[in-house]
MDTraj code that builds the backbone (N, CA, C; nanometers):
import mdtraj as md
import numpy as np

residues = "ASP LYS GLN LYS GLU LEU VAL GLU ARG SER LEU THR ILE GLY GLU SER ALA GLN ALA LEU ILE SER LEU ALA LYS SER HIS GLY ALA LEU GLY ASP ALA LYS GLU LYS CYS THR LEU LEU GLU LYS ALA LEU ASN MET GLU GLU HIS GLU TYR GLY THR ASP SER LEU ARG LEU CYS ALA THR LEU TYR ASN LEU ALA ASN ALA TYR ALA ALA ASP SER ARG GLY SER LYS LYS VAL GLU VAL MET GLU ARG ILE LEU SER ILE LYS GLU GLN ALA TYR GLY GLU ASP ASP PRO ARG ILE ARG SER ALA LEU TYR SER ALA GLY ALA ALA HIS ALA SER PHE GLY ASN ALA".split()
xyz = np.array([
    [19.6598, 2.1237, -2.0301],
    [19.5644, 2.1490, -2.1368],
    [19.6189, 2.2581, -2.2284],
    [19.5751, 2.2562, -2.3522],
    [19.6309, 2.3445, -2.4563],
    [19.6076, 2.4921, -2.4242],
    [19.4885, 2.5268, -2.3741],
    [19.4614, 2.6676, -2.3413],
    [19.5608, 2.7168, -2.2374],
    [19.5818, 2.6379, -2.1338],
    [19.6747, 2.6752, -2.0278],
    [19.8144, 2.6954, -2.0852],
    [19.8583, 2.6053, -2.1695],
    [19.9915, 2.6148, -2.2311],
    [20.0061, 2.7441, -2.3121],
    [19.9069, 2.7767, -2.3923],
    [19.9144, 2.8954, -2.4772],
    [19.9113, 3.0243, -2.3958],
    [19.8262, 3.0277, -2.2938],
    [19.8195, 3.1473, -2.2094],
    [19.9500, 3.1644, -2.1328],
    [20.0056, 3.0547, -2.0818],
    [20.1336, 3.0643, -2.0114],
    [20.2430, 3.1165, -2.1038],
    [20.2419, 3.0736, -2.2285],
    [20.3391, 3.1268, -2.3258],
    [20.3202, 3.2754, -2.3460],
    [20.1946, 3.3208, -2.3517],
    [20.1696, 3.4640, -2.3723],
    [20.2219, 3.5458, -2.2551],
    [20.2216, 3.4862, -2.1357],
    [20.2703, 3.5574, -2.0183],
    [20.4217, 3.5754, -2.0203],
    [20.4930, 3.4920, -2.0956],
    [20.6373, 3.5116, -2.1058],
    [20.6693, 3.6368, -2.1866],
    [20.5749, 3.6817, -2.2668],
    [20.5928, 3.8031, -2.3465],
    [20.5607, 3.9260, -2.2617],
    [20.4684, 3.9158, -2.1722],
    [20.4290, 4.0257, -2.0847],
    [20.2945, 3.9953, -2.0221],
    [20.2844, 4.0226, -1.8939],
    [20.1607, 3.9930, -1.8238],
    [20.0533, 4.0951, -1.8554],
    [19.9318, 4.0457, -1.8605],
    [19.8147, 4.1327, -1.8684],
    [19.7090, 4.0725, -1.7774],
    [19.6220, 4.1569, -1.7283],
    [19.5159, 4.1082, -1.6408],
    [19.4310, 4.0044, -1.7132],
    [19.4004, 4.0299, -1.8404],
    [19.3149, 3.9364, -1.9141],
    [19.3814, 3.8009, -1.9307],
    [19.5125, 3.7996, -1.9558],
    [19.5832, 3.6723, -1.9693],
    [19.5835, 3.5965, -1.8365],
    [19.6023, 3.6699, -1.7259],
    [19.5998, 3.6053, -1.5949],
    [19.4621, 3.5476, -1.5637],
    [19.3575, 3.6201, -1.6022],
    [19.2210, 3.5714, -1.5800],
    [19.1969, 3.4441, -1.6615],
    [19.2423, 3.4422, -1.7855],
    [19.2273, 3.3220, -1.8687],
    [19.3021, 3.2045, -1.8095],
    [19.4231, 3.2289, -1.7628],
    [19.5013, 3.1225, -1.7011],
    [19.4339, 3.0742, -1.5722],
    [19.3782, 3.1674, -1.4959],
    [19.3066, 3.1308, -1.3733],
    [19.1890, 3.0390, -1.4045],
    [19.1163, 3.0695, -1.5102],
    [19.0028, 2.9850, -1.5488],
    [19.0501, 2.8442, -1.5849],
    [19.1643, 2.8345, -1.6515],
    [19.2189, 2.7030, -1.6849],
    [19.2533, 2.6255, -1.5588],
    [19.3171, 2.6922, -1.4629],
    [19.3508, 2.6246, -1.3369],
    [19.2239, 2.5807, -1.2638],
    [19.1217, 2.6641, -1.2665],
    [18.9950, 2.6267, -1.2037],
    [18.9338, 2.5047, -1.2692],
    [18.9387, 2.4994, -1.4021],
    [18.8833, 2.3845, -1.4745],
    [18.9597, 2.2569, -1.4432],
    [19.0880, 2.2729, -1.4072],
    [19.1701, 2.1574, -1.3720],
    [19.1628, 2.1236, -1.2236],
    [19.0795, 2.1991, -1.1492],
    [19.0586, 2.1705, -1.0080],
    [19.1594, 2.2342, -0.9133],
    [19.2386, 2.3286, -0.9628],
    [19.3395, 2.3939, -0.8796],
    [19.2871, 2.5300, -0.8328],
    [19.1997, 2.5252, -0.7315],
    [19.1347, 2.6476, -0.6819],
    [19.2341, 2.7444, -0.6193],
    [19.3346, 2.6941, -0.5528],
    [19.4325, 2.7806, -0.4867],
    [19.5072, 2.8652, -0.5895],
    [19.5546, 2.8028, -0.6968],
    [19.6263, 2.8780, -0.8011],
    [19.5313, 2.9724, -0.8739],
    [19.4066, 2.9308, -0.8913],
    [19.3075, 3.0189, -0.9525],
    [19.2929, 3.1456, -0.8696],
    [19.2844, 3.1314, -0.7387],
    [19.2741, 3.2480, -0.6497],
    [19.3962, 3.3379, -0.6630],
    [19.5138, 3.2778, -0.6611],
    [19.6382, 3.3550, -0.6704],
    [19.6436, 3.4366, -0.7991],
    [19.6088, 3.3746, -0.9097],
    [19.6128, 3.4440, -1.0388],
    [19.5075, 3.5541, -1.0469],
    [19.3882, 3.5271, -0.9952],
    [19.2832, 3.6291, -0.9963],
    [19.3190, 3.7467, -0.9054],
    [19.3817, 3.7195, -0.7919],
    [19.4260, 3.8277, -0.7033],
    [19.5276, 3.9177, -0.7749],
    [19.6185, 3.8553, -0.8481],
    [19.7195, 3.9309, -0.9234],
    [19.6539, 4.0136, -1.0349],
    [19.5577, 3.9538, -1.1051],
    [19.4862, 4.0257, -1.2102],
    [19.4077, 4.1420, -1.1512],
    [19.3443, 4.1199, -1.0378],
    [19.2685, 4.2265, -0.9720],
    [19.3600, 4.3423, -0.9347],
    [19.4764, 4.3109, -0.8822],
    [19.5724, 4.4151, -0.8465],
    [19.6102, 4.4991, -0.9683],
    [19.6308, 4.4352, -1.0809],
    [19.6628, 4.5071, -1.2047],
    [19.5459, 4.5964, -1.2472],
    [19.4249, 4.5424, -1.2394],
    [19.3067, 4.6207, -1.2770],
    [19.2856, 4.7389, -1.1831],
    [19.3094, 4.7190, -1.0544],
    [19.2952, 4.8290, -0.9584],
    [19.3920, 4.9425, -0.9906],
    [19.5130, 4.9072, -1.0283],
    [19.6104, 5.0101, -1.0648],
    [19.5698, 5.0831, -1.1929],
    [19.5077, 5.0106, -1.2837],
    [19.4680, 5.0708, -1.4108],
    [19.3388, 5.1520, -1.4005],
    [19.2400, 5.1014, -1.3275],
    [19.1067, 5.1630, -1.3265],
    [19.0679, 5.2303, -1.1954],
    [19.1407, 5.2015, -1.0875],
    [19.1033, 5.2517, -0.9553],
    [19.0345, 5.1428, -0.8753],
    [19.0346, 5.1601, -0.7442],
    [18.9837, 5.0537, -0.6565],
    [18.8311, 5.0470, -0.6467],
    [18.7625, 5.1479, -0.6979],
    [18.6160, 5.1492, -0.6912],
    [18.5498, 5.1458, -0.8285],
    [18.6239, 5.1028, -0.9294],
    [18.5717, 5.1012, -1.0656],
    [18.4777, 4.9827, -1.0887],
    [18.3725, 5.0093, -1.1624],
    [18.2808, 4.9012, -1.2016],
    [18.3522, 4.7946, -1.2851],
    [18.4619, 4.8317, -1.3498],
    [18.5352, 4.7375, -1.4350],
    [18.5960, 4.6230, -1.3545],
    [18.6028, 4.6383, -1.2220],
    [18.6590, 4.5336, -1.1362],
    [18.5585, 4.4234, -1.1042],
    [18.4320, 4.4519, -1.1212],
    [18.3279, 4.3616, -1.0704],
    [18.3335, 4.2209, -1.1277],
    [18.3636, 4.2055, -1.2550],
    [18.3692, 4.0707, -1.3134],
    [18.4827, 3.9901, -1.2512],
    [18.5990, 4.0526, -1.2355],
    [18.7116, 3.9819, -1.1743],
    [18.6830, 3.9525, -1.0278],
    [18.6230, 4.0473, -0.9580],
    [18.5861, 4.0249, -0.8187],
    [18.4878, 3.9087, -0.8059],
    [18.3907, 3.9017, -0.8945],
    [18.2924, 3.7933, -0.8906],
    [18.3611, 3.6583, -0.9116],
    [18.4512, 3.6519, -1.0096],
    [18.5261, 3.5279, -1.0328],
    [18.6113, 3.4923, -0.9115],
    [18.6721, 3.5929, -0.8497],
    [18.7546, 3.5706, -0.7321],
    [18.6701, 3.5201, -0.6147],
    [18.5535, 3.5773, -0.5961],
    [18.4646, 3.5326, -0.4881],
    [18.4310, 3.3848, -0.5040],
    [18.3991, 3.3439, -0.6245],
    [18.3660, 3.2033, -0.6482],
    [18.4885, 3.1134, -0.6336],
    [18.6056, 3.1641, -0.6696],
    [18.7288, 3.0871, -0.6510],
    [18.7570, 3.0679, -0.5028],
    [18.7336, 3.1724, -0.4234],
    [18.7519, 3.1595, -0.2788],
    [18.6591, 3.0515, -0.2221],
    [18.5361, 3.0490, -0.2681],
    [18.4423, 2.9464, -0.2194],
    [18.4913, 2.8069, -0.2573],
    [18.5407, 2.7930, -0.3800],
    [18.5919, 2.6632, -0.4249],
    [18.7161, 2.6214, -0.3466],
    [18.7882, 2.7199, -0.2932],
    [18.9092, 2.6937, -0.2158],
    [18.8796, 2.6898, -0.0651],
    [18.7526, 2.6723, -0.0299],
    [18.7085, 2.6628, 0.1105],
    [18.7403, 2.7880, 0.1906],
    [18.7297, 2.9036, 0.1257],
    [18.7509, 3.0312, 0.1947],
    [18.6234, 3.1150, 0.1836],
    [18.5165, 3.0604, 0.2415],
    [18.3856, 3.1236, 0.2325],
    [18.3799, 3.2632, 0.2896],
    [18.4523, 3.2894, 0.3980],
    [18.4491, 3.4243, 0.4560],
    [18.5088, 3.5263, 0.3607],
    [18.6079, 3.4841, 0.2796],
    [18.6651, 3.5741, 0.1785],
    [18.5626, 3.5999, 0.0678],
    [18.4816, 3.4983, 0.0359],
    [18.3773, 3.5185, -0.0647],
    [18.2793, 3.6244, -0.0166],
    [18.2382, 3.6165, 0.1083],
    [18.1456, 3.7157, 0.1637],
    [18.2061, 3.8549, 0.1525],
    [18.3309, 3.8675, 0.1904],
    [18.4003, 3.9970, 0.1861],
    [18.4027, 4.0547, 0.0442],
    [18.4322, 3.9707, -0.0535],
    [18.4399, 4.0170, -0.1921],
    [18.3012, 4.0521, -0.2455],
    [18.2001, 3.9728, -0.2111],
    [18.0641, 4.0039, -0.2578],
    [18.0163, 4.1364, -0.1987],
    [18.0543, 4.1635, -0.0742],
    [18.0219, 4.2925, -0.0123],
    [18.0914, 4.4067, -0.0866],
    [18.2132, 4.3827, -0.1302],
    [18.2857, 4.4870, -0.2047],
    [18.2178, 4.5159, -0.3384],
    [18.1747, 4.4115, -0.4066],
    [18.1032, 4.4311, -0.5332],
    [17.9777, 4.5145, -0.5095],
    [17.9033, 4.4805, -0.4063],
    [17.7827, 4.5557, -0.3735],
    [17.8159, 4.7020, -0.3466],
    [17.9202, 4.7266, -0.2714],
    [17.9601, 4.8634, -0.2398],
    [17.9971, 4.9418, -0.3656],
    [18.0727, 4.8811, -0.4543],
    [18.1117, 4.9469, -0.5790],
    [17.9874, 4.9826, -0.6611],
    [17.8952, 4.8893, -0.6717],
    [17.7746, 4.9138, -0.7520],
    [17.6843, 5.0181, -0.6868],
    [17.6745, 5.0161, -0.5543],
    [17.5936, 5.1177, -0.4862],
    [17.6532, 5.2567, -0.5058],
    [17.7842, 5.2676, -0.5010],
    [17.8498, 5.3968, -0.5239],
    [17.8264, 5.4459, -0.6656],
    [17.8296, 5.3543, -0.7604],
    [17.8140, 5.3923, -0.9004],
    [17.6694, 5.4245, -0.9384],
    [17.5748, 5.3473, -0.8860],
    [17.4364, 5.3581, -0.9303],
    [17.3399, 5.4143, -0.8269],
    [17.3749, 5.4068, -0.7002],
    [17.2827, 5.4452, -0.5937],
    [17.2229, 5.3215, -0.5288],
    [17.1765, 5.3382, -0.4086],
    [17.1293, 5.2242, -0.3292],
    [16.9964, 5.1651, -0.3751],
    [16.9177, 5.2388, -0.4517],
    [16.7862, 5.1904, -0.4929],
    [16.7763, 5.1606, -0.6421],
    [16.8884, 5.1628, -0.7108],
    [16.8886, 5.1401, -0.8553],
    [16.8726, 4.9911, -0.8861],
    [16.7892, 4.9566, -0.9832],
    [16.7693, 4.8149, -1.0177],
    [16.8978, 4.7430, -1.0614],
    [16.9977, 4.8168, -1.1069],
    [17.1220, 4.7530, -1.1521],
    [17.2029, 4.6922, -1.0375],
    [17.1660, 4.7189, -0.9127],
    [17.2385, 4.6575, -0.8008],
    [17.1673, 4.5330, -0.7490],
    [17.0540, 4.4994, -0.8081],
    [16.9733, 4.3866, -0.7608],
    [17.0541, 4.2564, -0.7532],
    [17.1277, 4.2246, -0.8579],
    [17.2034, 4.0983, -0.8571],
    [17.3138, 4.1008, -0.7523],
    [17.3752, 4.2163, -0.7294],
    [17.4795, 4.2265, -0.6266],
    [17.4192, 4.2096, -0.4872],
    [17.3003, 4.2646, -0.4660],
    [17.2315, 4.2457, -0.3380],
    [17.2016, 4.0979, -0.3142],
    [17.1483, 4.0328, -0.4168],
    [17.1146, 3.8909, -0.4051],
    [17.2399, 3.8080, -0.3785],
    [17.3465, 3.8335, -0.4550],
    [17.4697, 3.7555, -0.4413],
    [17.5345, 3.7750, -0.3047],
    [17.5353, 3.8978, -0.2555],
    [17.5906, 3.9240, -0.1223],
    [17.5065, 3.8532, -0.0160],
    [17.3743, 3.8577, -0.0310],
    [17.2866, 3.7887, 0.0632],
    [17.3072, 3.6386, 0.0603],
    [17.3209, 3.5821, -0.0586],
    [17.3435, 3.4377, -0.0710],
    [17.4772, 3.3976, -0.0103],
    [17.5795, 3.4818, -0.0284],
    [17.7111, 3.4536, 0.0308],
    [17.7019, 3.4531, 0.1829],
    [17.6293, 3.5506, 0.2369],
    [17.6108, 3.5542, 0.3824],
    [17.5368, 3.4299, 0.4312],
    [17.4356, 3.3881, 0.3573],
    [17.3581, 3.2705, 0.3971],
    [17.4444, 3.1448, 0.3968],
    [17.5338, 3.1351, 0.3008],
    [17.6167, 3.0158, 0.2884],
    [17.7405, 3.0157, 0.3766],
    [17.8004, 3.1346, 0.3951],
    [17.9311, 3.1378, 0.4603],
    [17.9419, 3.2366, 0.5756],
    [17.8453, 3.3259, 0.5868],
    [17.8575, 3.4298, 0.6884],
    [17.7406, 3.4281, 0.7836],
    [17.6943, 3.5464, 0.8147],
    [17.5787, 3.5610, 0.9028],
    [17.4533, 3.5638, 0.8187],
    [17.3716, 3.4638, 0.8335],
    [17.2486, 3.4530, 0.7540],
    [17.1459, 3.5550, 0.7972],
])
top = md.Topology()
chain = top.add_chain()
for i, resn in enumerate(residues, 1):
    res = top.add_residue(resn, chain, resSeq=i)
    for name in ("N", "CA", "C"):
        top.add_atom(name, md.element.get_by_symbol(name[0]), res)
traj = md.Trajectory(xyz[None], top)
């Protein structure tokens, strides 16, 4: 697909987390969950080096990675990543802040589907 081709060309100039995320989305749309996971893991590693391992800026990539793991039949990895998102948000906002509500729900849903319900 054209998006995949253009993003791959941009990577020959220099990798960026955003370019890897875009390429990962293209692979996901084409049904290649394994490559989507690989690219998102690489993008996450770049973001962790740039922002730190507990930065809220990681949450969007982590969420995409969690869903990619589920699509790649790695449900236990999805649970692990959803727990990490929850932990990051709790550290940033506190355990009773309304901004963690969606992370609580998502972690609970992941446990219900793939972990301990």
